PAVEX-975210 format. One line per 5 residues: their letters; for each residue x, y, z of C-alpha. Coordinates in nm, 2 decimals, always signed. Layout:
REM PAVEX-975210
A	X:Y:Z; ...
***
This chain:
REM PAVEX-975210
MTYKV	-0.04:-6.39:-1.86; -0.18:-6.49:-2.20; -0.45:-6.31:-2.41; -0.64:-6.47:-2.69; -0.85:-6.21:-2.88
SLDEQ	-1.07:-6.27:-3.18; -1.24:-5.95:-3.31; -1.44:-6.13:-3.58; -1.59:-6.48:-3.63; -1.27:-6.67:-3.72
VTLES	-1.17:-7.01:-3.85; -0.89:-7.17:-3.64; -0.64:-7.38:-3.84; -0.44:-7.61:-3.61; -0.19:-7.72:-3.88
ESAPV	-0.15:-7.77:-4.25; -0.18:-8.15:-4.22; -0.42:-8.18:-3.93; -0.80:-8.19:-3.98; -0.95:-7.84:-3.99
AVHKP	-1.19:-7.75:-3.71; -1.41:-7.48:-3.82; -1.72:-7.31:-3.70; -2.01:-7.38:-3.93; -2.06:-7.06:-4.13
KRRPK	-2.40:-6.89:-4.15; -2.60:-6.96:-4.47; -2.55:-6.69:-4.72; -2.84:-6.53:-4.90; -2.88:-6.60:-5.26
GSGTT	-2.66:-6.39:-5.48; -2.39:-6.35:-5.22; -2.03:-6.41:-5.29; -1.82:-6.27:-5.57; -2.12:-6.18:-5.79
SIFTS	-2.27:-5.99:-5.50; -2.02:-5.72:-5.56; -2.18:-5.64:-5.90; -2.53:-5.65:-5.77; -2.46:-5.42:-5.48
PLFEK	-2.63:-5.08:-5.49; -2.28:-4.93:-5.43; -2.17:-5.07:-5.77; -2.29:-4.78:-5.98; -2.14:-4.51:-6.20
GCDLD	-1.89:-4.31:-5.99; -1.84:-4.59:-5.73; -1.47:-4.66:-5.63; -1.44:-5.02:-5.74; -1.09:-5.05:-5.62
ALLSD	-1.19:-4.96:-5.27; -1.49:-5.20:-5.28; -1.27:-5.49:-5.39; -1.02:-5.40:-5.12; -1.29:-5.41:-4.85
QIRSQ	-1.39:-5.76:-4.98; -1.04:-5.89:-4.97; -0.99:-5.74:-4.62; -1.31:-5.91:-4.49; -1.20:-6.25:-4.63
AKNMS	-0.86:-6.21:-4.47; -1.01:-6.15:-4.13; -1.21:-6.47:-4.16; -0.89:-6.66:-4.23; -0.67:-6.50:-3.96
YALHV	-0.55:-6.65:-3.64; -0.64:-6.51:-3.30; -0.36:-6.29:-3.17; -0.16:-6.42:-2.87; +0.06:-6.20:-2.65
SADED	+0.23:-6.38:-2.36; +0.48:-6.28:-2.10; +0.56:-6.64:-2.01; +0.90:-6.78:-2.10; +0.79:-7.15:-2.12
VELVE	+0.92:-7.19:-2.47; +1.26:-7.36:-2.53; +1.48:-7.12:-2.72; +1.78:-7.21:-2.93; +2.11:-7.06:-2.84
VNKCF	+2.19:-6.76:-3.05; +2.56:-6.86:-3.13; +2.43:-7.18:-3.30; +2.22:-6.99:-3.55; +2.40:-6.66:-3.61
DIGKS	+2.75:-6.52:-3.65; +2.72:-6.19:-3.45; +2.90:-5.89:-3.60; +2.95:-5.53:-3.50; +2.69:-5.32:-3.31
IAEGG	+2.51:-5.07:-3.53; +2.29:-4.89:-3.27; +2.21:-4.88:-2.90; +1.90:-4.79:-2.70; +1.80:-4.77:-2.34
QGILA	+1.71:-5.14:-2.32; +1.87:-5.31:-2.62; +2.16:-5.33:-2.85; +2.12:-5.37:-3.23; +2.40:-5.56:-3.42
RARDL	+2.46:-5.70:-3.76; +2.45:-6.08:-3.77; +2.48:-6.36:-4.03; +2.23:-6.64:-4.05; +2.45:-6.96:-4.05
SLKRE	+2.19:-7.18:-4.21; +2.04:-6.94:-4.48; +2.35:-6.73:-4.53; +2.17:-6.40:-4.51; +2.24:-6.08:-4.32
VALKS	+2.00:-6.01:-4.03; +1.95:-5.75:-3.76; +2.00:-5.89:-3.41; +1.84:-5.70:-3.13; +1.97:-5.81:-2.78
LRQEL	+1.85:-5.72:-2.44; +2.13:-5.55:-2.25; +2.32:-5.78:-2.03; +2.25:-5.58:-1.71; +1.87:-5.61:-1.78
TSDRR	+1.85:-5.98:-1.83; +1.73:-6.03:-1.47; +1.49:-5.74:-1.49; +1.14:-5.90:-1.52; +0.97:-5.59:-1.66
ARECF	+1.24:-5.54:-1.92; +1.22:-5.91:-2.03; +0.84:-5.88:-2.06; +0.87:-5.57:-2.27; +1.12:-5.74:-2.50
LTEAQ	+0.92:-6.05:-2.54; +0.60:-5.85:-2.61; +0.78:-5.67:-2.89; +0.90:-6.00:-3.03; +0.56:-6.17:-3.02
VTAQL	+0.35:-5.87:-3.14; +0.59:-5.80:-3.43; +0.61:-6.16:-3.53; +0.23:-6.20:-3.54; +0.16:-5.88:-3.73
DHPTI	+0.22:-5.99:-4.09; +0.23:-5.67:-4.29; +0.47:-5.53:-4.55; +0.53:-5.22:-4.33; +0.61:-5.42:-4.02
VPIYS	+0.96:-5.57:-3.99; +0.95:-5.95:-4.03; +1.08:-6.15:-3.73; +1.30:-6.46:-3.80; +1.36:-6.61:-3.46
LNTDQ	+1.39:-6.56:-3.08; +1.70:-6.69:-2.92; +1.89:-6.70:-2.59; +2.25:-6.74:-2.47; +2.44:-6.90:-2.19
QNGIH	+2.38:-6.59:-1.97; +2.00:-6.62:-2.01; +2.00:-6.32:-2.24; +1.73:-6.27:-2.51; +1.80:-6.20:-2.87
LAMKL	+1.56:-6.12:-3.15; +1.66:-6.18:-3.51; +1.47:-5.97:-3.77; +1.51:-5.83:-4.12; +1.81:-5.60:-4.16
IKGQT	+1.67:-5.27:-4.30; +1.92:-5.05:-4.49; +1.79:-4.70:-4.47; +1.73:-4.42:-4.23; +1.46:-4.32:-3.98
LKDYL	+1.20:-4.06:-4.06; +1.35:-3.83:-3.80; +1.69:-3.84:-3.98; +1.52:-3.79:-4.31; +1.34:-3.48:-4.18
EKIIL	+1.66:-3.34:-4.03; +1.84:-3.37:-4.37; +1.55:-3.18:-4.54; +1.58:-2.90:-4.28; +1.96:-2.89:-4.33
FYEMD	+1.93:-2.86:-4.71; +1.66:-2.60:-4.69; +1.87:-2.39:-4.45; +2.18:-2.42:-4.66; +2.05:-2.37:-5.01
GVHKF	+1.71:-2.20:-4.95; +1.36:-2.34:-5.01; +1.33:-2.18:-5.35; +1.58:-2.42:-5.50; +1.36:-2.73:-5.43
DVKKG	+1.02:-2.85:-5.53; +0.85:-2.81:-5.19; +0.52:-2.96:-5.29; +0.67:-3.27:-5.45; +0.88:-3.33:-5.14
LFFRL	+0.58:-3.29:-4.91; +0.38:-3.54:-5.12; +0.66:-3.79:-5.10; +0.66:-3.76:-4.72; +0.28:-3.79:-4.72
EVFLR	+0.31:-4.12:-4.92; +0.55:-4.25:-4.65; +0.30:-4.14:-4.38; +0.02:-4.32:-4.56; +0.22:-4.65:-4.56
VCDAI	+0.26:-4.60:-4.18; -0.12:-4.55:-4.15; -0.17:-4.88:-4.34; +0.05:-5.06:-4.09; -0.12:-4.91:-3.79
SYAHS	-0.47:-4.97:-3.94; -0.37:-5.34:-3.98; -0.24:-5.35:-3.62; -0.57:-5.20:-3.49; -0.76:-5.46:-3.69
RNIMH	-0.56:-5.72:-3.49; -0.66:-5.54:-3.16; -0.30:-5.40:-3.11; -0.21:-5.03:-3.05; +0.15:-4.93:-3.09
CDLKP	+0.16:-4.67:-2.80; +0.50:-4.52:-2.91; +0.46:-4.38:-3.26; +0.72:-4.12:-3.35; +0.96:-4.04:-3.64
ENIMI	+1.24:-4.23:-3.47; +1.03:-4.55:-3.50; +0.97:-4.52:-3.87; +1.23:-4.64:-4.11; +1.26:-4.55:-4.48
GEYNE	+1.45:-4.82:-4.68; +1.68:-4.78:-4.97; +1.40:-4.83:-5.21; +1.16:-4.61:-5.02; +0.99:-4.90:-4.85
TYVLD	+0.86:-4.80:-4.51; +0.87:-4.99:-4.17; +0.71:-4.92:-3.83; +0.95:-5.03:-3.56; +0.97:-5.07:-3.18
WGIAK	+0.65:-5.25:-3.07; +0.80:-5.29:-2.72; +0.52:-5.12:-2.54; +0.24:-5.22:-2.77; -0.08:-5.33:-2.59
LIYEP	-0.40:-5.52:-2.67; -0.68:-5.27:-2.69; -0.99:-5.46:-2.60; -1.09:-5.77:-2.40; -1.23:-6.06:-2.60
DGKTL	-1.57:-5.90:-2.60; -1.44:-5.63:-2.84; -1.59:-5.35:-2.63; -1.41:-5.34:-2.29; -1.06:-5.19:-2.27
TRESR	-0.80:-5.42:-2.13; -0.64:-5.33:-1.80; -0.32:-5.23:-1.97; -0.51:-4.99:-2.21; -0.68:-4.83:-1.91
TISNG	-0.36:-4.77:-1.72; -0.07:-4.74:-1.97; +0.10:-4.39:-1.97; +0.43:-4.49:-2.14; +0.55:-4.33:-2.45
TPRFL	+0.75:-4.04:-2.59; +0.62:-3.71:-2.43; +0.59:-3.52:-2.75; +0.35:-3.78:-2.90; +0.15:-3.87:-2.59
PPEAL	-0.22:-3.81:-2.62; -0.40:-3.60:-2.36; -0.61:-3.89:-2.24; -0.29:-4.08:-2.14; -0.17:-3.79:-1.93
LGLGR	-0.51:-3.73:-1.78; -0.54:-4.10:-1.68; -0.85:-4.17:-1.90; -0.71:-4.48:-2.07; -0.60:-4.53:-2.43
DERSD	-0.75:-4.69:-2.74; -0.68:-4.68:-3.11; -0.76:-4.31:-3.12; -0.45:-4.25:-2.91; -0.23:-4.38:-3.19
IFALG	-0.43:-4.15:-3.42; -0.32:-3.85:-3.21; +0.05:-3.96:-3.24; +0.00:-4.00:-3.62; -0.14:-3.64:-3.62
AILFE	+0.17:-3.52:-3.44; +0.39:-3.70:-3.69; +0.19:-3.55:-3.98; +0.24:-3.20:-3.81; +0.62:-3.25:-3.83
ITTLD	+0.61:-3.39:-4.18; +0.42:-3.09:-4.30; +0.57:-2.80:-4.10; +0.92:-2.95:-4.04; +0.88:-2.84:-3.68
HAYSG	+0.75:-2.98:-3.36; +0.38:-2.96:-3.25; +0.49:-2.87:-2.90; +0.79:-2.66:-2.83; +0.85:-2.72:-2.46
KSANA	+1.22:-2.75:-2.36; +1.16:-3.03:-2.12; +0.94:-3.34:-2.10; +0.74:-3.19:-1.82; +0.68:-2.87:-2.02
VMRDI	+0.57:-3.06:-2.33; +0.33:-3.28:-2.12; +0.19:-2.97:-1.96; +0.13:-2.81:-2.30; -0.05:-3.13:-2.41
KNNHR	-0.27:-3.14:-2.10; -0.36:-2.77:-2.14; -0.41:-2.80:-2.52; -0.14:-2.55:-2.60; -0.02:-2.66:-2.94
NPIKS	+0.19:-2.46:-3.18; +0.01:-2.31:-3.48; +0.04:-2.50:-3.81; +0.30:-2.28:-3.98; +0.59:-2.40:-4.20
RFRFR	+0.93:-2.36:-4.05; +1.04:-2.21:-4.38; +0.73:-2.00:-4.45; +0.59:-2.19:-4.74; +0.21:-2.21:-4.77
IDGDL	+0.02:-2.50:-4.61; -0.32:-2.58:-4.77; -0.62:-2.52:-4.55; -0.74:-2.88:-4.61; -0.41:-3.02:-4.48
KAIIN	-0.43:-2.80:-4.17; -0.78:-2.92:-4.11; -0.67:-3.29:-4.13; -0.39:-3.23:-3.88; -0.62:-3.04:-3.64
KAMAF	-0.88:-3.32:-3.65; -0.62:-3.59:-3.60; -0.48:-3.40:-3.30; -0.81:-3.29:-3.15; -0.79:-3.26:-2.77
DREQR	-1.12:-3.45:-2.73; -1.07:-3.79:-2.89; -1.44:-3.80:-2.98; -1.36:-3.51:-3.22; -1.07:-3.70:-3.38
YQTVD	-1.08:-3.94:-3.67; -1.23:-4.26:-3.52; -1.02:-4.49:-3.73; -0.68:-4.47:-3.90; -0.85:-4.56:-4.23
ALAED	-1.06:-4.25:-4.20; -0.75:-4.04:-4.15; -0.57:-4.20:-4.44; -0.87:-4.17:-4.67; -0.90:-3.80:-4.59
LRRYM	-0.53:-3.75:-4.67; -0.56:-3.94:-5.00; -0.86:-3.72:-5.09; -0.65:-3.42:-5.02; -0.37:-3.54:-5.24
RGDEV	-0.62:-3.61:-5.52; -0.77:-3.26:-5.48; -1.10:-3.39:-5.36; -1.31:-3.26:-5.07; -1.20:-3.37:-4.73
TANPD	-1.43:-3.45:-4.44; -1.22:-3.24:-4.20; -1.29:-2.93:-4.41; -1.61:-2.97:-4.61; -1.67:-2.76:-4.91
YFWGR	-1.92:-2.48:-4.89; -2.15:-2.36:-5.16; -1.90:-2.24:-5.42; -1.66:-2.52:-5.35; -1.93:-2.77:-5.42
INRWC	-2.03:-2.59:-5.74; -1.67:-2.59:-5.86; -1.63:-2.97:-5.80; -1.97:-3.03:-5.96; -1.87:-2.84:-6.27
LRHSR	-1.55:-3.04:-6.30; -1.74:-3.36:-6.29; -2.01:-3.25:-6.54; -1.79:-3.05:-6.78; -2.00:-3.14:-7.09
LVLTA	-2.32:-3.02:-6.93; -2.15:-2.71:-6.81; -2.01:-2.64:-7.16; -2.35:-2.67:-7.32; -2.51:-2.44:-7.06
GLLLL	-2.23:-2.19:-7.11; -2.29:-2.18:-7.49; -2.66:-2.12:-7.43; -2.58:-1.85:-7.18; -2.34:-1.69:-7.42
TSLLS	-2.61:-1.69:-7.69; -2.85:-1.53:-7.45; -2.60:-1.27:-7.35; -2.53:-1.18:-7.71; -2.90:-1.13:-7.77
LYGWS	-2.93:-0.92:-7.46; -2.63:-0.72:-7.57; -2.79:-0.65:-7.91; -3.10:-0.53:-7.74; -2.91:-0.32:-7.49
MLRQM	-2.71:-0.16:-7.78; -3.04:-0.06:-7.94; -3.16:+0.08:-7.61; -2.83:+0.26:-7.57; -2.86:+0.42:-7.91
QQSVA	-3.21:+0.54:-7.81; -3.07:+0.70:-7.49; -2.76:+0.85:-7.65; -2.94:+1.17:-7.77; -3.08:+1.23:-7.42
AQNRN	-2.74:+1.16:-7.27; -2.57:+1.40:-7.52; -2.81:+1.68:-7.43; -2.74:+1.62:-7.06; -2.36:+1.63:-7.12
IAAGL	-2.40:+1.95:-7.31; -2.59:+2.10:-7.02; -2.34:+1.97:-6.77; -2.05:+2.11:-6.98; -2.21:+2.45:-7.00
AYNRV	-2.28:+2.46:-6.63; -1.92:+2.35:-6.57; -1.78:+2.64:-6.77; -2.01:+2.89:-6.61; -1.93:+2.78:-6.26
GETGM	-1.55:+2.76:-6.33; -1.56:+3.12:-6.46; -1.76:+3.23:-6.15; -1.52:+3.05:-5.92; -1.22:+3.23:-6.06
AIDRK	-1.40:+3.57:-6.05; -1.48:+3.51:-5.68; -1.12:+3.41:-5.62; -0.99:+3.73:-5.78; -1.22:+3.95:-5.57
IASLE	-1.13:+3.77:-5.25; -0.76:+3.81:-5.35; -0.82:+4.19:-5.34; -0.92:+4.15:-4.98; -0.59:+3.99:-4.92
NTLVH	-0.42:+4.30:-5.07; -0.58:+4.51:-4.79; -0.40:+4.29:-4.54; -0.08:+4.30:-4.73; -0.09:+4.68:-4.75
FGDNL	-0.16:+4.69:-4.38; +0.15:+4.47:-4.31; +0.36:+4.69:-4.55; +0.26:+5.00:-4.36; +0.35:+4.84:-4.03
LLLLG	+0.69:+4.74:-4.16; +0.76:+5.09:-4.30; +0.67:+5.25:-3.97; +0.87:+5.01:-3.76; +1.17:+5.06:-3.98
SHTSG	+1.16:+5.44:-3.99; +1.27:+5.49:-3.62; +1.07:+5.82:-3.61; +0.79:+5.91:-3.38; +0.46:+6.05:-3.48
DNGNS	+0.33:+6.39:-3.37; +0.06:+6.25:-3.15; +0.27:+6.01:-2.95; +0.08:+5.72:-2.83; -0.25:+5.90:-2.77
RFVHY	-0.42:+5.70:-3.05; -0.37:+5.37:-2.87; -0.61:+5.31:-2.58; -0.59:+5.03:-2.32; -0.88:+4.79:-2.38
RDYQS	-1.00:+4.83:-2.01; -1.05:+5.20:-2.06; -1.33:+5.12:-2.30; -1.51:+4.91:-2.04; -1.59:+5.22:-1.83
EQTRP	-1.77:+5.54:-1.92; -1.54:+5.74:-1.71; -1.22:+5.62:-1.89; -1.32:+5.56:-2.24; -1.24:+5.83:-2.51
ASAVF	-1.51:+6.07:-2.63; -1.48:+5.92:-2.98; -1.60:+5.58:-2.85; -1.97:+5.53:-2.91; -2.22:+5.25:-2.93
SMAYN	-2.24:+5.09:-3.28; -2.55:+4.92:-3.41; -2.34:+4.73:-3.67; -2.10:+4.60:-3.40; -2.35:+4.58:-3.12
QVIDP	-2.10:+4.72:-2.88; -1.90:+5.04:-2.80; -1.63:+5.09:-3.06; -1.39:+5.38:-3.13; -1.34:+5.46:-3.50
ENFSC	-1.06:+5.71:-3.42; -0.83:+5.50:-3.20; -0.67:+5.15:-3.17; -0.74:+4.94:-2.86; -0.43:+4.77:-2.70
FMAGR	-0.42:+4.44:-2.52; -0.10:+4.31:-2.34; -0.05:+3.94:-2.27; +0.05:+3.87:-1.92; +0.10:+4.15:-1.67
QNLHD	+0.27:+4.40:-1.90; +0.21:+4.77:-1.87; +0.10:+4.98:-2.17; +0.37:+5.24:-2.09; +0.63:+4.97:-2.16
FDGLL	+0.55:+5.01:-2.52; +0.55:+5.39:-2.55; +0.84:+5.40:-2.79; +0.69:+5.14:-3.02; +0.34:+5.31:-3.01
RQLSP	+0.49:+5.65:-3.10; +0.64:+5.49:-3.41; +0.30:+5.34:-3.51; +0.09:+5.66:-3.44; +0.05:+5.73:-3.82
LHAQI	-0.16:+5.41:-3.84; -0.47:+5.60:-3.71; -0.49:+5.78:-4.04; -0.37:+5.50:-4.28; -0.60:+5.22:-4.16
PKLLR	-0.93:+5.41:-4.22; -0.80:+5.51:-4.56; -0.73:+5.15:-4.65; -1.08:+5.03:-4.53; -1.24:+5.32:-4.71
NHANL	-1.07:+5.24:-5.04; -1.17:+4.87:-5.02; -1.53:+4.96:-4.94; -1.53:+5.18:-5.26; -1.59:+5.49:-5.04
QEETI	-1.35:+5.75:-5.21; -1.23:+6.05:-5.02; -1.38:+6.28:-5.29; -1.73:+6.15:-5.23; -1.74:+6.09:-4.86
SQPEF	-1.59:+6.29:-4.57; -1.42:+6.14:-4.27; -1.72:+6.19:-4.04; -1.95:+6.03:-4.30; -1.70:+5.74:-4.32
YDELL	-1.72:+5.70:-3.94; -2.10:+5.71:-3.95; -2.10:+5.44:-4.22; -1.87:+5.23:-4.00; -2.08:+5.27:-3.69
TNGLP	-2.42:+5.22:-3.86; -2.38:+4.97:-4.13; -2.03:+4.83:-4.08; -1.76:+4.76:-4.34; -1.67:+4.45:-4.53
VAWVY	-1.35:+4.44:-4.32; -1.49:+4.43:-3.97; -1.17:+4.43:-3.77; -0.80:+4.49:-3.84; -0.54:+4.38:-3.58
FTFSN	-0.18:+4.31:-3.53; -0.01:+4.10:-3.26; +0.36:+4.15:-3.19; +0.59:+3.88:-3.09; +0.64:+4.05:-2.76
GLHLS	+0.27:+4.00:-2.67; +0.13:+4.35:-2.76; -0.20:+4.33:-2.95; -0.35:+4.62:-3.15; -0.70:+4.62:-3.29
YPGSG	-0.90:+4.87:-3.51; -1.16:+5.00:-3.45; -1.09:+5.03:-3.08; -1.30:+4.81:-2.85; -1.30:+4.67:-2.49
AYADD	-1.45:+4.33:-2.58; -1.15:+4.13:-2.45; -1.15:+3.88:-2.16; -0.86:+3.92:-1.92; -0.73:+3.57:-2.00
YNPQQ	-0.74:+3.64:-2.38; -0.41:+3.54:-2.54; -0.39:+3.62:-2.91; -0.07:+3.42:-2.96; -0.27:+3.10:-2.88
REWYL	-0.54:+3.17:-3.14; -0.57:+2.96:-3.45; -0.53:+3.26:-3.68; -0.20:+3.35:-3.52; -0.05:+2.99:-3.52
TALQN	-0.17:+2.92:-3.88; +0.00:+3.24:-4.01; +0.33:+3.14:-3.85; +0.32:+2.81:-4.03; +0.27:+2.99:-4.37
QGQPV	+0.55:+3.25:-4.34; +0.47:+3.57:-4.53; +0.17:+3.44:-4.71; -0.20:+3.54:-4.63; -0.39:+3.24:-4.50
WGKSY	-0.77:+3.21:-4.45; -0.90:+3.04:-4.14; -1.23:+2.88:-4.07; -1.55:+3.09:-4.04; -1.71:+3.15:-3.70
RDSLT	-2.00:+3.36:-3.57; -1.92:+3.68:-3.38; -2.09:+3.65:-3.04; -2.17:+4.02:-3.02; -2.27:+4.10:-3.38
NEAVI	-2.41:+3.75:-3.44; -2.27:+3.77:-3.79; -2.05:+3.50:-3.95; -1.70:+3.62:-4.02; -1.39:+3.46:-4.17
TCSMT	-1.03:+3.55:-4.07; -0.73:+3.62:-4.30; -0.39:+3.65:-4.14; -0.02:+3.67:-4.23; +0.32:+3.71:-4.07
VNDAA	+0.51:+4.04:-4.10; +0.88:+3.98:-4.13; +1.17:+4.22:-4.10; +1.45:+4.25:-4.36; +1.63:+3.96:-4.20
GNAMG	+1.32:+3.73:-4.24; +1.24:+3.72:-3.87; +0.87:+3.73:-3.77; +0.79:+4.06:-3.60; +0.43:+3.96:-3.55
VAGMD	+0.10:+3.85:-3.72; -0.14:+4.09:-3.89; -0.50:+3.98:-3.94; -0.85:+4.10:-4.04; -1.20:+3.97:-4.00
ITLSK	-1.42:+3.99:-4.31; -1.80:+3.94:-4.28; -1.95:+3.66:-4.48; -2.22:+3.91:-4.60; -1.94:+4.07:-4.80
IKSII	-1.85:+3.73:-4.95; -2.22:+3.68:-5.02; -2.24:+4.01:-5.21; -1.94:+3.90:-5.42; -2.12:+3.57:-5.50
SESGN	-2.44:+3.76:-5.58; -2.26:+3.99:-5.82; -2.04:+3.72:-5.98; -2.27:+3.41:-5.99; -2.51:+3.28:-6.25
LSTVV	-2.81:+3.51:-6.23; -3.03:+3.30:-6.45; -3.37:+3.19:-6.31; -3.28:+2.83:-6.39; -3.04:+2.83:-6.09
AGRFL	-3.21:+2.68:-5.78; -2.94:+2.83:-5.55; -2.58:+2.94:-5.51; -2.38:+2.83:-5.21; -2.04:+2.87:-5.06
VSQDG	-1.93:+2.54:-4.89; -1.65:+2.48:-4.64; -1.41:+2.19:-4.65; -1.62:+1.98:-4.42; -1.93:+2.02:-4.63
TILIR	-2.09:+2.30:-4.42; -2.29:+2.56:-4.61; -2.15:+2.90:-4.52; -2.35:+3.11:-4.76; -2.66:+3.05:-4.97
SGIDP	-2.78:+3.30:-5.23; -3.00:+3.34:-5.53; -3.28:+3.10:-5.42; -3.61:+3.20:-5.57; -3.84:+3.25:-5.27
SRLRE	-4.14:+3.11:-5.46; -3.94:+2.79:-5.52; -3.75:+2.77:-5.19; -3.94:+2.47:-5.06; -3.91:+2.29:-5.39
AGDRT	-3.54:+2.37:-5.44; -3.42:+2.34:-5.08; -3.63:+2.16:-4.83; -3.71:+1.87:-5.05; -3.35:+1.82:-5.18
GVSSD	-3.13:+1.89:-4.88; -2.96:+2.22:-4.97; -3.16:+2.41:-4.71; -2.98:+2.21:-4.44; -2.65:+2.30:-4.28
KVPGH	-2.46:+2.04:-4.49; -2.45:+1.95:-4.86; -2.58:+1.60:-4.94; -2.33:+1.33:-4.86; -2.31:+1.20:-5.22
LYQDM	-2.22:+1.54:-5.34; -1.97:+1.61:-5.06; -1.76:+1.31:-5.16; -1.72:+1.45:-5.52; -1.64:+1.80:-5.39
RWKKY	-1.39:+1.66:-5.15; -1.17:+1.49:-5.41; -1.22:+1.72:-5.71; -1.15:+2.09:-5.76; -1.41:+2.13:-6.04
GTKIC	-1.69:+1.91:-6.15; -2.06:+1.85:-6.22; -2.30:+1.59:-6.10; -2.65:+1.52:-6.23; -2.88:+1.38:-5.96
TENGM	-3.25:+1.29:-5.93; -3.41:+1.39:-5.61; -3.77:+1.33:-5.53; -3.85:+1.29:-5.90; -3.67:+1.61:-6.01
DFIYA	-3.34:+1.63:-6.20; -3.07:+1.87:-6.09; -2.72:+1.96:-6.20; -2.47:+2.03:-5.92; -2.18:+2.23:-6.06
FARVP	-1.89:+2.33:-5.83; -1.56:+2.50:-5.85; -1.28:+2.54:-5.59; -1.21:+2.89:-5.44; -0.85:+2.82:-5.32
SINCT	-0.80:+3.16:-5.16; -1.04:+3.08:-4.88; -1.03:+2.70:-4.90; -1.40:+2.68:-4.99; -1.61:+2.55:-5.28
YLEKI	-1.86:+2.75:-5.49; -2.16:+2.54:-5.57; -2.46:+2.60:-5.80; -2.77:+2.39:-5.81; -2.95:+2.41:-6.14
WLQSW	-3.29:+2.29:-6.27; -3.19:+2.03:-6.54; -3.49:+2.06:-6.76; -3.49:+2.44:-6.77; -3.11:+2.44:-6.82
LGKAR	-3.14:+2.19:-7.11; -3.35:+2.45:-7.30; -3.09:+2.71:-7.23; -2.81:+2.48:-7.35; -2.99:+2.40:-7.68
ETEEN	-3.03:+2.77:-7.73; -2.66:+2.83:-7.67; -2.57:+2.55:-7.91; -2.79:+2.69:-8.18; -2.66:+3.04:-8.14
HPPAG	-2.29:+2.92:-8.14; -2.27:+2.62:-8.36; -1.94:+2.43:-8.37; -1.69:+2.54:-8.64; -1.67:+2.34:-8.97
***
């Protein structure tokens, strides 16, 4: 079968001496020819003249070329190989052929002689493939395609192809050597980018060869690193055109029968359309070029299947390896985009010509924008600035002048504002000092509350270590259930308005975890019987109710009617016994003090008082905060946890006594770690709406912008403008209870006070 394909209008030259039969060319418009280049609208500033001239030369070459012939007929008389060549040693072997060195007897040159294997000389398909390679390679006259010298036979009807002997290595061998050096010596010892660009130059020469073949209506169909040779002077050759096929019929649009049906090739470089039976065209070679570019760039395979079937399955399912370097060096995003576009699963999404692929790669190597990864706004601006550097420099100088003028004006403005800023800083500094002093005073007073708990623990420890029993036995300790019935509760248990329940100021209530009996603790309770006199005394002293000024009945009356700052005192033993004063029956049967947060927190802070989170007592409806600590014996073992509940109203009274009492203060607050306002005090009722509702401090949380500052700083101030009014927020940490004391101050009123303070106390010197 013989094909004669002409992609363009061509001139057919029969021989050098014979008359030339030509098609009459079309009349050219005036101004065409060489001079038309310079009158073309493309010939303007910034136009690539080299590319334009190259296109002109290529167009003229097409008009002078012969039609390409590919024939499987052996109707040509061949010269016997031994008459032309002295055949030497074999240098390589393949599945169908043997490559040997030979010497041209007439021209005295070394050649490569490729011979069809003797056992395949009678195989019609093998002979056709061999002849196709010979004819295609001989007719493709390009520097990157190996020149063919002759086609010969022998006495056994064998076929031999004489071609240029290339002294070099395949691209596959070259890549394997690079991998070996990188693995042995490390990537850091080599110029990785320079090496990559050398390989890309080799790849571009391959693209030039395949572009030329496509222009002659030939597709290679078996592109891979093994079929690319690099010569001793870095010249590049594309080999093995054995399964090359004509792409289109003579009409230039319809695929040939071979193009529609061919599925031959190396699995790792086969395009998806070949495996799916959709036919192949020049874009199939572009896919294989993309796979070669993948290996050149990453030094790894695009598909990692361990068998041919696994690789082909990955190709059909579009399961390609990510574009990552085998040795973890960075690959530019533009180069990744070029590889992705060349290997697109849908051939309509690939480069449509090899020239487009090569041009994109050249643009990448020049640092220009590539079509596979177009620049966005800032990228275009950057490239534009590089092209118009003089204009950019002029604009930059103008901008600098404008900025200097603006800077001068802003400095003047800043000087005008400096006095106001200085006054604000003085006011903020004064507020900072006042709040810091107040915070420390509050912390000292709260520390005195901790002393009550410490004394309670010390008394417990002394009683437990004395091994003596009190006079009253365990009569001062009443089971909590006894308080739940009028028949069983002691006569001293009465209803308290302050506690909103029945309490007993003369006795302790006892609660046992599990099913323990109170009588199991008789010995222990006898040791602790003196507590009934010690605890009221401790609470009375802390409430500033001295024995000389108040009798015990009066103290009990104060406790029942108004309550004390320390609402409850209790102790939980390690064995599960829980004692609480004043006595009460307000316990659920499933209550377990050893699971409560105050108990567990105290165990984590051995021997040190620790404050818990505030909560609201369900009976008294009053907010309380818990302080607890472990009580350890002489050996350091925890005997239990002592605790007390303090009403926040007591803390509020401390704040009211210690805080800034000036009328310029919009409010004083105690804030928890999560920003919740526990206590608010000192807000002028006539300005409550102005100070609170309109600025956020009347809510349950402090404003978010303030909470962030309080969270990360122990002390500080912040000046804010809220609804047209300026405030100073000044805060100080109260570490004993893990809270923050906050004051909100009217800025304008405070400024007057700050000036007054500065005048009365001028700086020294």
